[in-house]
N, CA, C, O and the ligand as a Tripos MOL2 file, in Angstrom:
@<TRIPOS>MOLECULE
protein
  297   295    75     0     0
PROTEIN
NO_CHARGES

@<TRIPOS>ATOM
      1 N         -17.9870   -0.4050   11.8930 N.3       1 MET1
      2 CA        -16.9470    0.2730   11.1250 C.3       1 MET1
      3 C         -17.3010    0.3670    9.6490 C.2       1 MET1
      4 O         -17.7430   -0.6100    9.0450 O.2       1 MET1
      5 N         -17.1090    1.5280    9.0820 N.am      2 ARG2
      6 CA        -17.5170    1.7110    7.6830 C.3       2 ARG2
      7 C         -16.2900    2.0610    6.8060 C.2       2 ARG2
      8 O         -15.3080    2.6600    7.2450 O.2       2 ARG2
      9 N         -16.4280    1.6420    5.5440 N.am      3 CYS3
     10 CA        -15.3820    1.9590    4.5730 C.3       3 CYS3
     11 C         -15.3980    3.4500    4.2240 C.2       3 CYS3
     12 O         -16.4540    4.0250    3.9600 O.2       3 CYS3
     13 N         -14.2140    4.0630    4.2260 N.am      4 ASP4
     14 CA        -14.1310    5.4780    3.8800 C.3       4 ASP4
     15 C         -14.3140    5.7330    2.4160 C.2       4 ASP4
     16 O         -14.5770    6.8540    1.9810 O.2       4 ASP4
     17 N         -14.1670    4.6440    1.6450 N.am      5 GLN5
     18 CA        -14.2460    4.8050    0.1940 C.3       5 GLN5
     19 C         -15.7060    4.6050   -0.3200 C.2       5 GLN5
     20 O         -16.2570    5.4900   -0.9740 O.2       5 GLN5
     21 N         -16.2970    3.4770   -0.0280 N.am      6 CYS6
     22 CA        -17.6010    3.1870   -0.5620 C.3       6 CYS6
     23 C         -18.7080    3.3100    0.4850 C.2       6 CYS6
     24 O         -19.8920    3.1430    0.1920 O.2       6 CYS6
     25 N         -18.2890    3.6020    1.6980 N.am      7 ASP7
     26 CA        -19.2380    3.8190    2.8270 C.3       7 ASP7
     27 C         -20.1180    2.6250    3.1460 C.2       7 ASP7
     28 O         -21.1860    2.7760    3.7380 O.2       7 ASP7
     29 N         -19.6750    1.4420    2.7560 N.am      8 SER8
     30 CA        -20.4350    0.2450    3.1800 C.3       8 SER8
     31 C         -19.8460   -0.3280    4.4100 C.2       8 SER8
     32 O         -18.6950   -0.0410    4.7360 O.2       8 SER8
     33 N         -20.5900   -1.1280    5.1090 N.am      9 LYS9
     34 CA        -20.1100   -1.7110    6.3570 C.3       9 LYS9
     35 C         -19.0320   -2.7340    6.0510 C.2       9 LYS9
     36 O         -19.1920   -3.5770    5.1690 O.2       9 LYS9
     37 N         -17.9310   -2.6510    6.7870 N.am     10 ILE10
     38 CA        -16.8300   -3.5930    6.5930 C.3      10 ILE10
     39 C         -17.1030   -4.8250    7.3940 C.2      10 ILE10
     40 O         -17.2420   -4.7700    8.6160 O.2      10 ILE10
     41 N         -17.1830   -5.9730    6.6870 N.am     11 THR11
     42 CA        -17.5150   -7.2130    7.3120 C.3      11 THR11
     43 C         -16.2640   -8.0180    7.6510 C.2      11 THR11
     44 O         -16.1780   -8.6320    8.7140 O.2      11 THR11
     45 N         -15.2880   -8.0060    6.7250 N.am     12 GLY12
     46 CA        -14.0650   -8.7510    6.9400 C.3      12 GLY12
     47 C         -13.0240   -7.9410    7.6330 C.2      12 GLY12
     48 O         -13.3530   -7.0840    8.4530 O.2      12 GLY12
     49 N         -11.7810   -8.1810    7.3360 N.am     13 THR13
     50 CA        -10.6830   -7.4280    7.8930 C.3      13 THR13
     51 C         -10.5590   -6.0920    7.1850 C.2      13 THR13
     52 O         -10.4090   -6.0600    5.9630 O.2      13 THR13
     53 N         -10.6180   -4.9730    7.9270 N.am     14 PRO14
     54 CA        -10.4500   -3.6600    7.2850 C.3      14 PRO14
     55 C          -9.0630   -3.4580    6.7910 C.2      14 PRO14
     56 O          -8.0880   -3.9110    7.3920 O.2      14 PRO14
     57 N          -8.9790   -2.7370    5.6340 N.am     15 VAL15
     58 CA         -7.6230   -2.4270    5.1060 C.3      15 VAL15
     59 C          -7.3510   -1.0110    5.5590 C.2      15 VAL15
     60 O          -8.1070   -0.0940    5.2390 O.2      15 VAL15
     61 N          -6.2840   -0.8300    6.2960 N.am     16 LYS16
     62 CA         -5.9560    0.4880    6.8370 C.3      16 LYS16
     63 C          -4.8560    1.1230    6.0210 C.2      16 LYS16
     64 O          -3.8020    0.5330    5.7810 O.2      16 LYS16
     65 N          -5.1290    2.3370    5.6030 N.am     17 THR17
     66 CA         -4.0760    3.1310    4.9680 C.3      17 THR17
     67 C          -3.6140    4.1940    5.9390 C.2      17 THR17
     68 O          -4.0670    4.2190    7.0830 O.2      17 THR17
     69 N          -2.7460    5.0530    5.5240 N.am     18 ALA18
     70 CA         -2.2580    6.0970    6.4140 C.3      18 ALA18
     71 C          -3.3660    6.9900    6.8960 C.2      18 ALA18
     72 O          -3.3440    7.4670    8.0310 O.2      18 ALA18
     73 N          -4.3330    7.2200    6.0400 N.am     19 THR19
     74 CA         -5.3690    8.1750    6.3930 C.3      19 THR19
     75 C          -6.7760    7.5870    6.4630 C.2      19 THR19
     76 O          -7.6790    8.2010    7.0320 O.2      19 THR19
     77 N          -6.9630    6.4030    5.8890 N.am     20 ARG20
     78 CA         -8.3330    5.9130    5.8100 C.3      20 ARG20
     79 C          -8.4300    4.4220    6.1650 C.2      20 ARG20
     80 O          -7.4370    3.6950    6.2120 O.2      20 ARG20
     81 N          -9.6910    4.0060    6.4140 N.am     21 THR21
     82 CA         -9.9560    2.6060    6.6750 C.3      21 THR21
     83 C         -10.8840    2.1530    5.5580 C.2      21 THR21
     84 O         -11.9460    2.7370    5.3400 O.2      21 THR21
     85 N         -10.4660    1.0960    4.8480 N.am     22 LEU22
     86 CA        -11.2310    0.6560    3.6810 C.3      22 LEU22
     87 C         -11.6680   -0.7940    3.8550 C.2      22 LEU22
     88 O         -11.0890   -1.5520    4.6340 O.2      22 LEU22
     89 N         -12.6990   -1.1520    3.1130 N.am     23 CYS23
     90 CA        -13.1020   -2.5360    3.0340 C.3      23 CYS23
     91 C         -12.1170   -3.3050    2.1410 C.2      23 CYS23
     92 O         -11.2750   -2.6720    1.5040 O.2      23 CYS23
     93 N         -12.1830   -4.5870    2.0720 N.am     24 LYS24
     94 CA        -11.2010   -5.3790    1.3220 C.3      24 LYS24
     95 C         -11.2370   -5.0210   -0.1600 C.2      24 LYS24
     96 O         -10.2000   -4.9180   -0.8140 O.2      24 LYS24
     97 N         -12.4290   -4.8380   -0.6670 N.am     25 LYS25
     98 CA        -12.6370   -4.5250   -2.0830 C.3      25 LYS25
     99 C         -11.9150   -3.2210   -2.4500 C.2      25 LYS25
    100 O         -11.1610   -3.1540   -3.4210 O.2      25 LYS25
    101 N         -12.1750   -2.1950   -1.6400 N.am     26 CYS26
    102 CA        -11.5620   -0.8960   -1.9170 C.3      26 CYS26
    103 C         -10.0520   -0.9510   -1.6660 C.2      26 CYS26
    104 O          -9.2730   -0.2990   -2.3610 O.2      26 CYS26
    105 N          -9.6540   -1.7360   -0.6670 N.am     27 GLY27
    106 CA         -8.2370   -1.8930   -0.4110 C.3      27 GLY27
    107 C          -7.5260   -2.4990   -1.6020 C.2      27 GLY27
    108 O          -6.4310   -2.0690   -1.9640 O.2      27 GLY27
    109 N          -8.1430   -3.4910   -2.2090 N.am     28 ASP28
    110 CA         -7.5630   -4.1100   -3.3860 C.3      28 ASP28
    111 C          -7.4370   -3.1270   -4.5270 C.2      28 ASP28
    112 O          -6.4250   -3.0710   -5.2270 O.2      28 ASP28
    113 N          -8.4850   -2.3610   -4.6930 N.am     29 ARG29
    114 CA         -8.5070   -1.3090   -5.7180 C.3      29 ARG29
    115 C          -7.3710   -0.3230   -5.4680 C.2      29 ARG29
    116 O          -6.6740    0.0860   -6.3970 O.2      29 ARG29
    117 N          -7.2010    0.0370   -4.2550 N.am     30 LEU30
    118 CA         -6.1430    1.0130   -3.9360 C.3      30 LEU30
    119 C          -4.7900    0.4430   -4.2440 C.2      30 LEU30
    120 O          -3.9120    1.1620   -4.7200 O.2      30 LEU30
    121 N          -4.5950   -0.8250   -3.9870 N.am     31 ASP31
    122 CA         -3.3270   -1.5030   -4.3290 C.3      31 ASP31
    123 C          -3.0730   -1.3320   -5.8310 C.2      31 ASP31
    124 O          -1.9560   -1.0340   -6.2550 O.2      31 ASP31
    125 N          -4.1030   -1.5200   -6.6040 N.am     32 GLY32
    126 CA         -3.9810   -1.4180   -8.0520 C.3      32 GLY32
    127 C          -3.6600   -0.0040   -8.4580 C.2      32 GLY32
    128 O          -2.8290    0.2200   -9.3380 O.2      32 GLY32
    129 N          -4.3110    0.9570   -7.8240 N.am     33 LEU33
    130 CA         -4.0590    2.3650   -8.1360 C.3      33 LEU33
    131 C          -2.6250    2.7010   -7.7710 C.2      33 LEU33
    132 O          -1.9520    3.4030   -8.5250 O.2      33 LEU33
    133 N          -2.1560    2.2360   -6.6750 N.am     34 THR34
    134 CA         -0.7770    2.5280   -6.2790 C.3      34 THR34
    135 C           0.1930    1.9310   -7.2770 C.2      34 THR34
    136 O           1.1720    2.5740   -7.6560 O.2      34 THR34
    137 N          -0.0700    0.6950   -7.7090 N.am     35 ALA35
    138 CA          0.8100    0.0720   -8.6900 C.3      35 ALA35
    139 C           0.8240    0.8710   -9.9970 C.2      35 ALA35
    140 O           1.8690    1.0130  -10.6320 O.2      35 ALA35
    141 N          -0.3320    1.3860  -10.3900 N.am     36 GLY36
    142 CA         -0.4280    2.1590  -11.6240 C.3      36 GLY36
    143 C           0.3730    3.4380  -11.4920 C.2      36 GLY36
    144 O           1.1230    3.8060  -12.3970 O.2      36 GLY36
    145 N           0.2170    4.1130  -10.3710 N.am     37 VAL37
    146 CA          0.9160    5.3580  -10.1760 C.3      37 VAL37
    147 C           2.3980    5.1290  -10.1530 C.2      37 VAL37
    148 O           3.1580    5.9220  -10.7100 O.2      37 VAL37
    149 N           2.8290    4.0560   -9.5170 N.am     38 MET38
    150 CA          4.2900    3.7780   -9.4180 C.3      38 MET38
    151 C           4.8890    3.4290  -10.7410 C.2      38 MET38
    152 O           6.0760    3.6710  -10.9620 O.2      38 MET38
    153 N           4.1060    2.8630  -11.6380 N.am     39 SER39
    154 CA          4.6090    2.5190  -12.9640 C.3      39 SER39
    155 C           4.6910    3.7890  -13.8460 C.2      39 SER39
    156 O           5.1680    3.7340  -14.9800 O.2      39 SER39
    157 N           4.2260    4.9080  -13.3150 N.am     40 GLY40
    158 CA          4.3840    6.1880  -14.0360 C.3      40 GLY40
    159 C           3.3250    6.4420  -15.0480 C.2      40 GLY40
    160 O           3.5170    7.2820  -15.9280 O.2      40 GLY40
    161 N           2.1890    5.7470  -14.9730 N.am     41 GLY41
    162 CA          1.1760    5.9100  -15.9980 C.3      41 GLY41
    163 C           0.2200    7.0670  -15.7500 C.2      41 GLY41
    164 O          -0.5690    7.3900  -16.6390 O.2      41 GLY41
    165 N           0.2530    7.6980  -14.6020 N.am     42 GLY42
    166 CA         -0.6500    8.7600  -14.3360 C.3      42 GLY42
    167 C          -2.0020    8.2280  -13.8440 C.2      42 GLY42
    168 O          -2.1910    7.0160  -13.7350 O.2      42 GLY42
    169 N          -2.9100    9.1080  -13.5560 N.am     43 VAL43
    170 CA         -4.1750    8.7200  -12.8970 C.3      43 VAL43
    171 C          -5.0420    7.8340  -13.8440 C.2      43 VAL43
    172 O          -5.5950    6.8170  -13.4260 O.2      43 VAL43
    173 N          -5.1370    8.2460  -15.0950 N.am     44 GLY44
    174 CA         -5.9950    7.4840  -16.0170 C.3      44 GLY44
    175 C          -5.5340    6.0660  -16.1400 C.2      44 GLY44
    176 O          -6.3400    5.1380  -16.0780 O.2      44 GLY44
    177 N          -4.2530    5.8810  -16.3120 N.am     45 GLU45
    178 CA         -3.7360    4.5100  -16.4160 C.3      45 GLU45
    179 C          -3.8030    3.8010  -15.0550 C.2      45 GLU45
    180 O          -3.9820    2.5860  -14.9770 O.2      45 GLU45
    181 N          -3.6550    4.5910  -13.9970 N.am     46 ALA46
    182 CA         -3.7530    3.9830  -12.6900 C.3      46 ALA46
    183 C          -5.1070    3.3680  -12.4550 C.2      46 ALA46
    184 O          -5.2040    2.2910  -11.8650 O.2      46 ALA46
    185 N          -6.1630    4.0330  -12.9060 N.am     47 ILE47
    186 CA         -7.5060    3.5110  -12.7470 C.3      47 ILE47
    187 C          -7.6900    2.2770  -13.5660 C.2      47 ILE47
    188 O          -8.3020    1.3110  -13.1080 O.2      47 ILE47
    189 N          -7.1670    2.2830  -14.7910 N.am     48 ALA48
    190 CA         -7.2000    1.0800  -15.6260 C.3      48 ALA48
    191 C          -6.4450   -0.0620  -14.9700 C.2      48 ALA48
    192 O          -6.8690   -1.2170  -15.0070 O.2      48 ALA48
    193 N          -5.3250    0.2850  -14.3720 N.am     49 THR49
    194 CA         -4.4830   -0.7140  -13.6960 C.3      49 THR49
    195 C          -5.1920   -1.3230  -12.5340 C.2      49 THR49
    196 O          -5.0010   -2.5020  -12.2380 O.2      49 THR49
    197 N          -6.0060   -0.5540  -11.8660 N.am     50 ALA50
    198 CA         -6.7330   -1.0890  -10.7230 C.3      50 ALA50
    199 C          -7.5390   -2.2820  -11.1040 C.2      50 ALA50
    200 O          -7.5610   -3.2740  -10.3760 O.2      50 ALA50
    201 N          -8.2090   -2.2150  -12.2360 N.am     51 GLY51
    202 CA         -8.9700   -3.3310  -12.7380 C.3      51 GLY51
    203 C          -8.0810   -4.4590  -13.1990 C.2      51 GLY51
    204 O          -8.3300   -5.6340  -12.9280 O.2      51 GLY51
    205 N          -7.0360   -4.0700  -13.9040 N.am     52 TRP52
    206 CA         -6.0600   -5.0270  -14.3840 C.3      52 TRP52
    207 C          -5.4380   -5.7850  -13.2540 C.2      52 TRP52
    208 O          -5.2350   -6.9970  -13.3280 O.2      52 TRP52
    209 N          -5.1380   -5.0610  -12.2050 N.am     53 TYR53
    210 CA         -4.4160   -5.6670  -11.0900 C.3      53 TYR53
    211 C          -5.2520   -6.7480  -10.4180 C.2      53 TYR53
    212 O          -4.7210   -7.8040  -10.0740 O.2      53 TYR53
    213 N          -6.5470   -6.5110  -10.2240 N.am     54 SER54
    214 CA         -7.3650   -7.4970   -9.5620 C.3      54 SER54
    215 C          -7.5130   -8.7630  -10.4440 C.2      54 SER54
    216 O          -7.5810   -9.8790   -9.9280 O.2      54 SER54
    217 N          -7.5590   -8.5710  -11.7740 N.am     55 SER55
    218 CA         -7.6280   -9.7270  -12.6440 C.3      55 SER55
    219 C          -6.2960  -10.4580  -12.7010 C.2      55 SER55
    220 O          -6.2530  -11.6840  -12.8060 O.2      55 SER55
    221 N          -5.2180   -9.7020  -12.6320 N.am     56 LEU56
    222 CA         -3.8850  -10.3020  -12.6040 C.3      56 LEU56
    223 C          -3.7650  -11.2140  -11.3780 C.2      56 LEU56
    224 O          -3.2410  -12.3250  -11.4660 O.2      56 LEU56
    225 N          -4.2400  -10.7430  -10.2800 N.am     57 ARG57
    226 CA         -4.1960  -11.5140   -9.0640 C.3      57 ARG57
    227 C          -4.8770  -12.8710   -9.2580 C.2      57 ARG57
    228 O          -4.3700  -13.9050   -8.8240 O.2      57 ARG57
    229 N          -6.0080  -12.8430   -9.9040 N.am     58 GLU58
    230 CA         -6.7290  -14.0840  -10.1890 C.3      58 GLU58
    231 C          -5.8930  -14.9810  -11.0580 C.2      58 GLU58
    232 O          -5.8010  -16.1800  -10.7910 O.2      58 GLU58
    233 N          -5.2780  -14.4420  -12.0930 N.am     59 LYS59
    234 CA         -4.4820  -15.2310  -13.0280 C.3      59 LYS59
    235 C          -3.2880  -15.8370  -12.3230 C.2      59 LYS59
    236 O          -2.9560  -17.0020  -12.5430 O.2      59 LYS59
    237 N          -2.6550  -15.0700  -11.4970 N.am     60 ARG60
    238 CA         -1.5120  -15.5370  -10.7900 C.3      60 ARG60
    239 C          -1.8790  -16.7560   -9.9360 C.2      60 ARG60
    240 O          -1.1280  -17.7300   -9.8860 O.2      60 ARG60
    241 N          -3.0200  -16.7000   -9.2750 N.am     61 ARG61
    242 CA         -3.4600  -17.7740   -8.4630 C.3      61 ARG61
    243 C          -3.7450  -19.0370   -9.3180 C.2      61 ARG61
    244 O          -3.4430  -20.1680   -8.9370 O.2      61 ARG61
    245 N          -4.3100  -18.7820  -10.4280 N.am     62 GLU62
    246 CA         -4.6020  -19.9040  -11.3900 C.3      62 GLU62
    247 C          -3.3010  -20.5450  -11.8130 C.2      62 GLU62
    248 O          -3.1780  -21.7700  -11.8130 O.2      62 GLU62
    249 N          -2.3210  -19.7210  -12.1740 N.am     63 ALA63
    250 CA         -1.0310  -20.2050  -12.6540 C.3      63 ALA63
    251 C          -0.3660  -21.0280  -11.5930 C.2      63 ALA63
    252 O           0.2120  -22.0800  -11.8630 O.2      63 ALA63
    253 N          -0.4570  -20.5300  -10.3700 N.am     64 ARG64
    254 CA          0.1860  -21.2420   -9.2870 C.3      64 ARG64
    255 C          -0.4580  -22.6130   -9.0880 C.2      64 ARG64
    256 O           0.2210  -23.6160   -8.8650 O.2      64 ARG64
    257 N          -1.7740  -22.6250   -9.1760 N.am     65 GLU65
    258 CA         -2.5000  -23.8720   -9.0530 C.3      65 GLU65
    259 C          -2.0670  -24.8730  -10.1380 C.2      65 GLU65
    260 O          -1.8330  -26.0490   -9.8590 O.2      65 GLU65
    261 N          -1.9670  -24.3860  -11.3560 N.am     66 LYS66
    262 CA         -1.6080  -25.2300  -12.5010 C.3      66 LYS66
    263 C          -0.2030  -25.8180  -12.2950 C.2      66 LYS66
    264 O           0.0360  -27.0050  -12.5180 O.2      66 LYS66
    265 N           0.7000  -24.9590  -11.8710 N.am     67 LYS67
    266 CA          2.0770  -25.3410  -11.6730 C.3      67 LYS67
    267 C           2.1820  -26.4900  -10.6620 C.2      67 LYS67
    268 O           2.9190  -27.4570  -10.8520 O.2      67 LYS67
    269 N           1.4380  -26.3410   -9.6180 N.am     68 ARG68
    270 CA          1.4600  -27.3430   -8.5550 C.3      68 ARG68
    271 C           0.8780  -28.6470   -9.0200 C.2      68 ARG68
    272 O           1.4050  -29.7120   -8.6990 O.2      68 ARG68
    273 N          -0.1960  -28.5850   -9.7690 N.am     69 THR69
    274 CA         -0.8690  -29.8140  -10.1930 C.3      69 THR69
    275 C          -0.1100  -30.5060  -11.3560 C.2      69 THR69
    276 O          -0.1160  -31.7340  -11.4450 O.2      69 THR69
    277 N           0.5440  -29.7200  -12.2490 N.am     70 SER70
    278 CA          1.2560  -30.3680  -13.3380 C.3      70 SER70
    279 C           2.6420  -30.8340  -12.8730 C.2      70 SER70
    280 O           3.2080  -31.7640  -13.4480 O.2      70 SER70
    281 N           3.1850  -30.1930  -11.8390 N.am     71 GLY71
    282 CA          4.4850  -30.5810  -11.3130 C.3      71 GLY71
    283 C           5.6650  -30.1490  -12.1410 C.2      71 GLY71
    284 O           6.7840  -30.6000  -11.8950 O.2      71 GLY71
    285 N           5.4540  -29.3000  -13.1050 N.am     72 SER72
    286 CA          6.6070  -28.8200  -13.9210 C.3      72 SER72
    287 C           7.2260  -27.5890  -13.2930 C.2      72 SER72
    288 O           6.5260  -26.7650  -12.7030 O.2      72 SER72
    289 N           8.5030  -27.4660  -13.4150 N.am     73 SER73
    290 CA          9.1950  -26.2880  -12.8960 C.3      73 SER73
    291 C           9.9410  -25.6220  -14.0130 C.2      73 SER73
    292 O          10.7720  -26.2340  -14.6830 O.2      73 SER73
    293 N           9.6320  -24.3450  -14.2090 N.am     74 THR74
    294 CA         10.2890  -23.6190  -15.2870 C.3      74 THR74
    295 C          11.4800  -22.8410  -14.7870 C.2      74 THR74
    296 O          12.1510  -22.1690  -15.5700 O.2      74 THR74
    297 ZN        -15.1220    0.0330    0.3340 Zn       75 ZN75
@<TRIPOS>BOND
     1     1     2 1
     2     2     3 1
     3     3     4 2
     4     3     5 am
     5     5     6 1
     6     6     7 1
     7     7     8 2
     8     7     9 am
     9     9    10 1
    10    10    11 1
    11    11    12 2
    12    11    13 am
    13    13    14 1
    14    14    15 1
    15    15    16 2
    16    15    17 am
    17    17    18 1
    18    18    19 1
    19    19    20 2
    20    19    21 am
    21    21    22 1
    22    22    23 1
    23    23    24 2
    24    23    25 am
    25    25    26 1
    26    26    27 1
    27    27    28 2
    28    27    29 am
    29    29    30 1
    30    30    31 1
    31    31    32 2
    32    31    33 am
    33    33    34 1
    34    34    35 1
    35    35    36 2
    36    35    37 am
    37    37    38 1
    38    38    39 1
    39    39    40 2
    40    39    41 am
    41    41    42 1
    42    42    43 1
    43    43    44 2
    44    43    45 am
    45    45    46 1
    46    46    47 1
    47    47    48 2
    48    47    49 am
    49    49    50 1
    50    50    51 1
    51    51    52 2
    52    51    53 am
    53    53    54 1
    54    54    55 1
    55    55    56 2
    56    55    57 am
    57    57    58 1
    58    58    59 1
    59    59    60 2
    60    59    61 am
    61    61    62 1
    62    62    63 1
    63    63    64 2
    64    63    65 am
    65    65    66 1
    66    66    67 1
    67    67    68 2
    68    67    69 am
    69    69    70 1
    70    70    71 1
    71    71    72 2
    72    71    73 am
    73    73    74 1
    74    74    75 1
    75    75    76 2
    76    75    77 am
    77    77    78 1
    78    78    79 1
    79    79    80 2
    80    79    81 am
    81    81    82 1
    82    82    83 1
    83    83    84 2
    84    83    85 am
    85    85    86 1
    86    86    87 1
    87    87    88 2
    88    87    89 am
    89    89    90 1
    90    90    91 1
    91    91    92 2
    92    91    93 am
    93    93    94 1
    94    94    95 1
    95    95    96 2
    96    95    97 am
    97    97    98 1
    98    98    99 1
    99    99   100 2
   100    99   101 am
   101   101   102 1
   102   102   103 1
   103   103   104 2
   104   103   105 am
   105   105   106 1
   106   106   107 1
   107   107   108 2
   108   107   109 am
   109   109   110 1
   110   110   111 1
   111   111   112 2
   112   111   113 am
   113   113   114 1
   114   114   115 1
   115   115   116 2
   116   115   117 am
   117   117   118 1
   118   118   119 1
   119   119   120 2
   120   119   121 am
   121   121   122 1
   122   122   123 1
   123   123   124 2
   124   123   125 am
   125   125   126 1
   126   126   127 1
   127   127   128 2
   128   127   129 am
   129   129   130 1
   130   130   131 1
   131   131   132 2
   132   131   133 am
   133   133   134 1
   134   134   135 1
   135   135   136 2
   136   135   137 am
   137   137   138 1
   138   138   139 1
   139   139   140 2
   140   139   141 am
   141   141   142 1
   142   142   143 1
   143   143   144 2
   144   143   145 am
   145   145   146 1
   146   146   147 1
   147   147   148 2
   148   147   149 am
   149   149   150 1
   150   150   151 1
   151   151   152 2
   152   151   153 am
   153   153   154 1
   154   154   155 1
   155   155   156 2
   156   155   157 am
   157   157   158 1
   158   158   159 1
   159   159   160 2
   160   159   161 am
   161   161   162 1
   162   162   163 1
   163   163   164 2
   164   163   165 am
   165   165   166 1
   166   166   167 1
   167   167   168 2
   168   167   169 am
   169   169   170 1
   170   170   171 1
   171   171   172 2
   172   171   173 am
   173   173   174 1
   174   174   175 1
   175   175   176 2
   176   175   177 am
   177   177   178 1
   178   178   179 1
   179   179   180 2
   180   179   181 am
   181   181   182 1
   182   182   183 1
   183   183   184 2
   184   183   185 am
   185   185   186 1
   186   186   187 1
   187   187   188 2
   188   187   189 am
   189   189   190 1
   190   190   191 1
   191   191   192 2
   192   191   193 am
   193   193   194 1
   194   194   195 1
   195   195   196 2
   196   195   197 am
   197   197   198 1
   198   198   199 1
   199   199   200 2
   200   199   201 am
   201   201   202 1
   202   202   203 1
   203   203   204 2
   204   203   205 am
   205   205   206 1
   206   206   207 1
   207   207   208 2
   208   207   209 am
   209   209   210 1
   210   210   211 1
   211   211   212 2
   212   211   213 am
   213   213   214 1
   214   214   215 1
   215   215   216 2
   216   215   217 am
   217   217   218 1
   218   218   219 1
   219   219   220 2
   220   219   221 am
   221   221   222 1
   222   222   223 1
   223   223   224 2
   224   223   225 am
   225   225   226 1
   226   226   227 1
   227   227   228 2
   228   227   229 am
   229   229   230 1
   230   230   231 1
   231   231   232 2
   232   231   233 am
   233   233   234 1
   234   234   235 1
   235   235   236 2
   236   235   237 am
   237   237   238 1
   238   238   239 1
   239   239   240 2
   240   239   241 am
   241   241   242 1
   242   242   243 1
   243   243   244 2
   244   243   245 am
   245   245   246 1
   246   246   247 1
   247   247   248 2
   248   247   249 am
   249   249   250 1
   250   250   251 1
   251   251   252 2
   252   251   253 am
   253   253   254 1
   254   254   255 1
   255   255   256 2
   256   255   257 am
   257   257   258 1
   258   258   259 1
   259   259   260 2
   260   259   261 am
   261   261   262 1
   262   262   263 1
   263   263   264 2
   264   263   265 am
   265   265   266 1
   266   266   267 1
   267   267   268 2
   268   267   269 am
   269   269   270 1
   270   270   271 1
   271   271   272 2
   272   271   273 am
   273   273   274 1
   274   274   275 1
   275   275   276 2
   276   275   277 am
   277   277   278 1
   278   278   279 1
   279   279   280 2
   280   279   281 am
   281   281   282 1
   282   282   283 1
   283   283   284 2
   284   283   285 am
   285   285   286 1
   286   286   287 1
   287   287   288 2
   288   287   289 am
   289   289   290 1
   290   290   291 1
   291   291   292 2
   292   291   293 am
   293   293   294 1
   294   294   295 1
   295   295   296 2
@<TRIPOS>SUBSTRUCTURE
     1 MET1         2 RESIDUE 1 A MET
     2 ARG2         6 RESIDUE 1 A ARG
     3 CYS3        10 RESIDUE 1 A CYS
     4 ASP4        14 RESIDUE 1 A ASP
     5 GLN5        18 RESIDUE 1 A GLN
     6 CYS6        22 RESIDUE 1 A CYS
     7 ASP7        26 RESIDUE 1 A ASP
     8 SER8        30 RESIDUE 1 A SER
     9 LYS9        34 RESIDUE 1 A LYS
    10 ILE10       38 RESIDUE 1 A ILE
    11 THR11       42 RESIDUE 1 A THR
    12 GLY12       46 RESIDUE 1 A GLY
    13 THR13       50 RESIDUE 1 A THR
    14 PRO14       54 RESIDUE 1 A PRO
    15 VAL15       58 RESIDUE 1 A VAL
    16 LYS16       62 RESIDUE 1 A LYS
    17 THR17       66 RESIDUE 1 A THR
    18 ALA18       70 RESIDUE 1 A ALA
    19 THR19       74 RESIDUE 1 A THR
    20 ARG20       78 RESIDUE 1 A ARG
    21 THR21       82 RESIDUE 1 A THR
    22 LEU22       86 RESIDUE 1 A LEU
    23 CYS23       90 RESIDUE 1 A CYS
    24 LYS24       94 RESIDUE 1 A LYS
    25 LYS25       98 RESIDUE 1 A LYS
    26 CYS26      102 RESIDUE 1 A CYS
    27 GLY27      106 RESIDUE 1 A GLY
    28 ASP28      110 RESIDUE 1 A ASP
    29 ARG29      114 RESIDUE 1 A ARG
    30 LEU30      118 RESIDUE 1 A LEU
    31 ASP31      122 RESIDUE 1 A ASP
    32 GLY32      126 RESIDUE 1 A GLY
    33 LEU33      130 RESIDUE 1 A LEU
    34 THR34      134 RESIDUE 1 A THR
    35 ALA35      138 RESIDUE 1 A ALA
    36 GLY36      142 RESIDUE 1 A GLY
    37 VAL37      146 RESIDUE 1 A VAL
    38 MET38      150 RESIDUE 1 A MET
    39 SER39      154 RESIDUE 1 A SER
    40 GLY40      158 RESIDUE 1 A GLY
    41 GLY41      162 RESIDUE 1 A GLY
    42 GLY42      166 RESIDUE 1 A GLY
    43 VAL43      170 RESIDUE 1 A VAL
    44 GLY44      174 RESIDUE 1 A GLY
    45 GLU45      178 RESIDUE 1 A GLU
    46 ALA46      182 RESIDUE 1 A ALA
    47 ILE47      186 RESIDUE 1 A ILE
    48 ALA48      190 RESIDUE 1 A ALA
    49 THR49      194 RESIDUE 1 A THR
    50 ALA50      198 RESIDUE 1 A ALA
    51 GLY51      202 RESIDUE 1 A GLY
    52 TRP52      206 RESIDUE 1 A TRP
    53 TYR53      210 RESIDUE 1 A TYR
    54 SER54      214 RESIDUE 1 A SER
    55 SER55      218 RESIDUE 1 A SER
    56 LEU56      222 RESIDUE 1 A LEU
    57 ARG57      226 RESIDUE 1 A ARG
    58 GLU58      230 RESIDUE 1 A GLU
    59 LYS59      234 RESIDUE 1 A LYS
    60 ARG60      238 RESIDUE 1 A ARG
    61 ARG61      242 RESIDUE 1 A ARG
    62 GLU62      246 RESIDUE 1 A GLU
    63 ALA63      250 RESIDUE 1 A ALA
    64 ARG64      254 RESIDUE 1 A ARG
    65 GLU65      258 RESIDUE 1 A GLU
    66 LYS66      262 RESIDUE 1 A LYS
    67 LYS67      266 RESIDUE 1 A LYS
    68 ARG68      270 RESIDUE 1 A ARG
    69 THR69      274 RESIDUE 1 A THR
    70 SER70      278 RESIDUE 1 A SER
    71 GLY71      282 RESIDUE 1 A GLY
    72 SER72      286 RESIDUE 1 A SER
    73 SER73      290 RESIDUE 1 A SER
    74 THR74      294 RESIDUE 1 A THR
    75 ZN75       297 GROUP 0 **** ****
């Protein structure tokens, strides 16, 4: 099975959209694009958001880790 976006072989779980099958990487990007479009920023901002979104995901995970280890609840 190949990704419809980047045409590379999908090794993990494929991300299925209404019309396409994507690899995880492209699926994540698409999530970001969708978030950007929904926030009303248009395509340019949507593309920027795609990158922002994946880094936000990392930050969120870090924050969650910190919260758990420090034991503080805000
Ligand atoms: Zn892909």
